C-alpha positions as CSV (number, residue, x, y, z in Angstrom):
1,M,35.5,-67.2,63.8
2,V,36.9,-64.0,62.9
3,E,37.3,-65.1,59.3
4,E,33.4,-65.6,59.4
5,I,32.5,-62.3,60.9
6,V,34.5,-60.6,58.5
7,V,33.2,-62.2,55.6
8,A,29.8,-61.5,57.0
9,A,30.5,-58.2,57.5
10,V,31.6,-57.6,54.0
11,T,28.6,-59.4,52.6
12,A,26.3,-57.1,54.6
13,G,28.1,-53.8,53.6
14,T,28.0,-54.9,50.0
15,A,24.4,-56.0,50.1
16,G,23.5,-52.5,51.9
17,L,25.7,-50.6,49.1
18,V,23.8,-52.4,46.5
19,Y,20.7,-51.5,48.3
20,L,21.2,-48.1,48.6
21,S,22.5,-47.8,44.9
22,A,19.3,-49.2,44.2
23,A,17.0,-47.2,46.4
24,A,18.5,-44.1,46.3
25,R,17.2,-41.2,43.9
26,V,18.0,-37.5,43.4
27,V,15.2,-35.2,42.6
28,K,16.3,-31.9,41.0
29,Q,15.0,-28.3,42.0
30,Y,13.0,-28.0,38.8
31,E,11.5,-31.7,39.2
32,R,9.0,-33.5,41.1
33,G,9.1,-37.0,42.0
34,V,5.8,-39.3,41.5
35,V,6.3,-42.7,43.0
36,L,4.0,-45.8,41.7
37,R,4.3,-48.8,44.1
38,L,3.4,-51.9,42.3
39,G,1.7,-49.7,39.9
40,R,-0.4,-47.7,42.0
41,F,0.1,-43.9,43.3
42,T,0.2,-43.8,46.9
43,G,-0.5,-40.1,47.2
44,G,2.9,-39.0,47.9
45,V,5.0,-36.6,45.7
46,R,8.8,-36.6,46.2
47,P,10.2,-33.0,46.9
48,P,13.5,-31.8,45.4
49,G,16.6,-33.5,46.9
50,F,17.6,-37.1,47.9
51,T,14.9,-39.6,48.5
52,M,14.7,-43.4,48.7
53,I,12.4,-45.7,47.2
54,V,11.9,-49.6,47.6
55,P,13.9,-51.3,44.9
56,I,11.7,-53.4,42.3
57,I,8.6,-52.5,44.1
58,D,8.6,-48.7,43.6
59,R,9.0,-46.8,40.3
60,L,9.9,-43.0,40.4
61,H,8.6,-40.8,37.7
62,K,10.3,-37.2,37.3
63,V,8.3,-34.4,36.3
64,N,9.7,-31.3,35.0
65,M,8.0,-28.1,36.3
66,Q,9.7,-25.8,34.2
67,I,8.1,-23.5,31.6
68,V,8.3,-25.4,28.3
69,T,8.5,-23.5,25.3
70,M,6.8,-25.3,22.4
71,P,6.5,-24.0,18.6
72,V,3.0,-24.7,17.0
73,P,3.7,-26.0,13.2
74,A,2.4,-23.7,10.5
75,Q,-1.3,-24.4,9.8
76,E,-3.0,-23.5,6.7
77,G,-6.5,-22.5,6.8
78,I,-9.5,-20.2,5.2
79,T,-10.5,-17.1,7.1
80,R,-14.1,-16.3,7.7
81,D,-13.7,-13.8,4.6
82,N,-12.5,-16.6,2.5
83,V,-8.8,-15.8,2.4
84,T,-6.0,-18.6,2.6
85,V,-3.4,-18.0,4.9
86,R,-0.8,-19.9,6.9
87,V,-0.3,-18.8,10.5
88,D,2.1,-20.3,13.0
89,A,2.2,-19.8,17.0
90,V,4.2,-20.7,20.0
91,V,2.9,-21.9,23.4
92,Y,4.4,-21.4,26.8
93,F,2.9,-24.0,29.5
94,K,4.2,-25.7,32.6
95,V,2.9,-28.6,34.9
96,V,1.2,-27.6,38.0
97,N,0.2,-31.0,39.2
98,A,2.9,-33.7,38.7
99,P,0.4,-36.9,39.6
100,D,-2.1,-36.0,36.7
101,A,0.6,-35.3,34.2
102,I,2.0,-38.8,34.7
103,I,-1.6,-40.6,35.2
104,Q,-4.2,-38.6,33.2
105,V,-2.3,-38.5,30.0
106,E,0.1,-40.7,28.4
107,D,2.4,-37.9,27.0
108,Y,1.2,-34.2,28.1
109,R,3.7,-32.8,25.8
110,F,2.3,-34.5,22.8
111,A,-1.0,-33.8,23.9
112,V,-0.6,-29.9,24.3
113,S,0.9,-29.8,20.6
114,Q,-2.0,-31.6,19.2
115,M,-4.4,-29.4,21.1
116,A,-2.5,-26.3,20.0
117,Q,-2.6,-27.2,16.5
118,T,-6.5,-27.7,16.4
119,S,-7.2,-24.6,18.4
120,L,-4.9,-22.8,15.8
121,R,-6.8,-24.0,12.9
122,S,-10.1,-23.3,14.5
123,I,-9.2,-19.7,15.4
124,I,-8.2,-19.0,11.8
125,G,-11.6,-20.5,10.5
126,K,-13.5,-18.1,12.9
127,S,-11.5,-14.9,12.2
128,D,-11.3,-12.4,9.6
129,L,-7.9,-11.6,7.9
130,D,-8.0,-7.8,9.5
131,D,-8.2,-9.6,12.9
132,L,-5.1,-11.9,12.2
133,L,-3.0,-8.9,11.0
134,S,-4.3,-6.2,13.4
135,N,-6.2,-7.5,16.2
136,R,-3.7,-10.4,17.4
137,E,-4.1,-9.8,21.4
138,K,-7.8,-11.0,21.3
139,L,-6.9,-14.0,19.4
140,N,-4.1,-14.9,21.6
141,Q,-6.6,-14.9,24.4
142,G,-8.9,-17.2,22.8
143,L,-6.5,-19.5,21.3
144,E,-5.1,-19.5,25.0
145,L,-8.6,-20.4,26.3
146,M,-9.3,-23.1,23.9
147,I,-6.0,-24.9,25.0
148,D,-6.1,-24.4,28.3
149,S,-9.6,-25.7,28.8
150,P,-8.7,-29.6,28.2
151,A,-5.2,-29.0,29.6
152,I,-6.3,-28.4,32.9
153,G,-7.3,-31.9,33.3
154,W,-3.9,-33.0,32.6
155,G,-2.2,-31.3,35.2
156,V,-0.9,-28.6,32.7
157,Q,-1.5,-24.9,32.8
158,I,-1.1,-22.6,29.5
159,D,1.0,-19.6,30.4
160,R,0.8,-17.8,27.2
161,V,0.0,-18.1,23.6
162,E,1.4,-16.1,20.8
163,I,0.9,-15.9,16.8
164,K,4.2,-15.5,15.4
165,D,3.5,-14.8,11.5
166,V,0.7,-14.9,9.4
167,S,1.7,-15.8,5.6
168,L,-0.5,-14.4,2.8
169,P,-0.6,-15.4,-0.9
170,E,1.2,-13.0,-3.3
171,T,-1.7,-11.8,-4.8
172,M,-3.4,-10.8,-1.5
173,K,0.1,-8.8,-0.7
174,R,-0.3,-6.9,-3.7
175,S,-3.7,-6.1,-3.3
176,M,-3.4,-4.9,0.3
177,A,-0.3,-2.7,-0.9
178,R,-2.6,-1.1,-3.5
179,Q,-5.2,-0.4,-1.0
180,A,-2.6,0.9,1.6
181,E,-1.1,3.0,-1.1
182,A,-4.5,4.5,-2.1
183,D,-5.4,5.3,1.4
184,R,-2.2,7.1,2.0
185,E,-2.6,9.1,-1.2
186,R,-6.1,10.0,-0.2
187,R,-4.8,11.1,3.3
188,A,-2.4,13.2,1.7
189,R,-4.6,15.0,-0.7
190,I,-7.1,15.8,2.0
191,I,-4.3,17.2,4.2
192,N,-2.9,19.0,0.9
193,A,-6.5,20.5,0.5
194,D,-6.9,21.4,3.9
195,A,-3.6,23.2,3.9
196,E,-4.5,25.2,0.8
197,L,-7.8,26.2,2.4
198,Q,-6.0,27.6,5.1
199,A,-3.4,29.3,3.1
200,S,-6.2,30.8,0.7
201,K,-7.9,32.2,4.0
202,K,-4.7,34.0,5.2
203,L,-3.8,35.3,1.7
204,A,-7.7,36.7,1.7
205,E,-6.9,38.1,4.9
206,A,-3.4,39.6,3.5
207,A,-5.2,40.9,0.5
208,G,-7.7,42.9,2.6
209,V,-4.8,44.6,4.6
210,M,-2.9,45.4,1.5
211,S,-5.8,47.0,0.0
212,Q,-6.1,49.4,2.7
213,Q,-2.6,50.3,2.3
214,P,-1.4,50.3,-1.2
215,A,2.1,50.9,-0.1
216,A,2.0,47.4,1.6
217,L,2.1,45.9,-1.8
218,Q,5.1,47.9,-2.9
219,L,7.1,46.6,0.3
220,R,6.0,43.2,-0.1
221,L,7.0,43.1,-3.7
222,L,10.5,44.6,-2.7
223,Q,10.8,41.9,-0.2
224,T,10.2,39.3,-2.9
225,V,12.6,40.8,-5.1
226,V,15.4,40.7,-2.2
227,A,14.3,37.0,-1.5
228,V,14.9,36.1,-5.1
229,A,18.3,38.1,-5.5
230,A,19.5,36.6,-2.2
231,E,20.8,33.4,-3.8
232,K,23.6,33.3,-6.6
233,N,21.2,32.7,-9.6
234,S,20.6,34.3,-13.0
235,T,16.9,35.0,-12.5
236,L,15.8,38.5,-13.6
237,V,12.8,39.8,-11.5
238,L,10.8,42.6,-13.7
239,P,8.2,44.1,-11.6
240,F,5.0,44.8,-13.7
241,P,1.9,46.6,-12.0
242,V,-1.2,44.7,-12.0
243,E,-3.0,48.2,-12.2
244,L,-1.5,48.8,-15.9
245,L,-2.9,45.4,-17.0
246,R,-6.3,46.0,-15.6
247,F,-6.4,49.5,-17.2
248,L,-5.4,48.0,-20.7
249,E,-8.1,45.4,-20.3
250,R,-10.6,48.1,-19.7
251,A,-9.4,50.1,-22.5
252,Q,-9.6,47.2,-25.1
253,A,-13.2,46.4,-23.7
254,G,-14.2,49.8,-24.6
255,Q,-12.9,49.9,-27.9
256,A,-14.5,46.5,-28.6
257,P,-18.2,47.6,-29.3
258,Q,-17.2,50.7,-31.6
259,A,-15.1,48.6,-34.0
260,V,-17.3,48.2,-37.4
261,E,-16.3,45.6,-39.9
262,Q,-14.8,47.2,-43.1
263,P,-15.7,45.9,-46.5
264,A,-13.0,43.8,-48.2
265,P,-11.7,45.6,-51.2
266,P,-12.7,44.6,-54.5
267,R,-10.5,42.3,-56.5
268,P,-9.2,43.6,-60.0
269,D,-11.5,41.5,-62.1
270,E,-14.8,42.3,-60.0
271,H,-15.3,45.7,-62.3
272,V,-16.2,43.8,-65.1
273,R,-19.9,43.4,-65.1
274,L,-21.4,40.4,-66.6
275,D,-25.1,40.6,-65.7
276,E,-26.3,42.3,-69.0
277,P,-28.2,39.3,-70.6
278,D,-28.5,41.1,-74.0
279,E,-24.9,41.4,-74.4
280,I,-24.3,37.8,-73.6
281,D,-27.2,36.6,-76.0
282,Q,-25.8,38.9,-78.7
283,P,-23.3,37.0,-81.1
284,D,-19.9,38.6,-81.0
285,E,-17.3,38.9,-83.8
286,S,-14.6,37.5,-81.5
287,A,-16.3,34.2,-81.3
288,E,-15.9,33.9,-85.2
289,L,-12.1,34.2,-84.5
290,G,-12.5,31.5,-81.9
291,R,-12.0,33.9,-78.7
292,P,-14.5,33.5,-76.1
293,D,-16.2,36.6,-74.7
294,E,-14.4,36.8,-71.4
295,L,-11.1,37.5,-73.4
296,Q,-13.1,40.2,-75.6
297,K,-14.1,42.0,-72.4
298,L,-10.8,41.7,-70.8
299,D,-9.3,43.4,-74.0
300,E,-11.7,46.2,-73.4
301,V,-10.2,47.0,-69.8
302,P,-7.3,49.4,-70.0
303,G,-3.9,48.0,-68.8
304,L,-4.9,44.4,-69.2
305,Q,-3.8,43.8,-72.7
306,E,-0.5,43.2,-71.6
307,L,-1.6,40.4,-69.3
308,D,-3.5,38.4,-72.2
309,P,-1.9,35.0,-72.6
310,L,-3.7,34.4,-75.9
311,R,-3.2,37.7,-77.7
312,G,0.6,36.4,-79.0
313,L,-1.0,33.2,-80.1
314,D,-3.6,34.9,-82.2
315,E,-0.9,37.2,-83.9
316,L,1.0,34.0,-84.8
317,D,-2.0,32.6,-86.3
318,E,-2.8,35.4,-88.7
319,P,-1.1,35.0,-92.2
320,K,1.5,37.3,-93.0
321,G,1.1,39.7,-96.1
322,D,4.5,39.0,-97.7
323,E,3.7,35.3,-97.8
């Protein structure tokens, strides 16, 4: 009798342990439990801690309530200004309604991922390249709104959406670099021109003050000499008064109208006059000897006989008396 009672107690204890192990569940602090009894949701959500279910009849689904960080794969698209870009992003979301995350959608993580990729491609096509590069906050808000609208029915709340990187073609990068360089050069020239304008105004004021006091110009000249001679260099500074240069310019300008162009000196052969037509038409005895008229007239000029190269040849042509 005692043995039967002990066996029954052991059997009951063993059955209780088996039932307890099958019915006992532990829900973590960051989770919520959704119990489906015979496939139906009974309306209760199990809080964190130890809980019991009916084995075989109930099935407990645990839903993570933490914020999930999901990277969105890079999506390639064409912007509104016809520029091909490649954009990737990251989505931060969490489950706010555990029963809807289990009942309304098969896999809420996959659904959020696909919705994020579709919304990212859509936001690329609606935006300009300048907005993608400089106005990301507005695009992030628009992308968050596009993903959050259908995700509310899934029991998911989109916490934040961030565009990570925008990849551009190499040709577009070079064009943008040239544009930025030209813009910086333009600003530098404007600043330099403004500085020159201000400096010219100050110099004009200084010149007006120095014109009233001529000694101020000499003092300024001496200060410049001291500044140049302060360093160890081989520069030699020779002050030259500007008034002397002005005096020379005025003197040269006064003498210029008085200058008269002098006639050029005559050449040695210009005193030979060949403007007598009678002499040219008359036969010359030198022509019979085979010499031109010009050579005969050159012989008549004193001092040029020695320069006649044909005189020696004439002497050689004459027959000698001895022969």
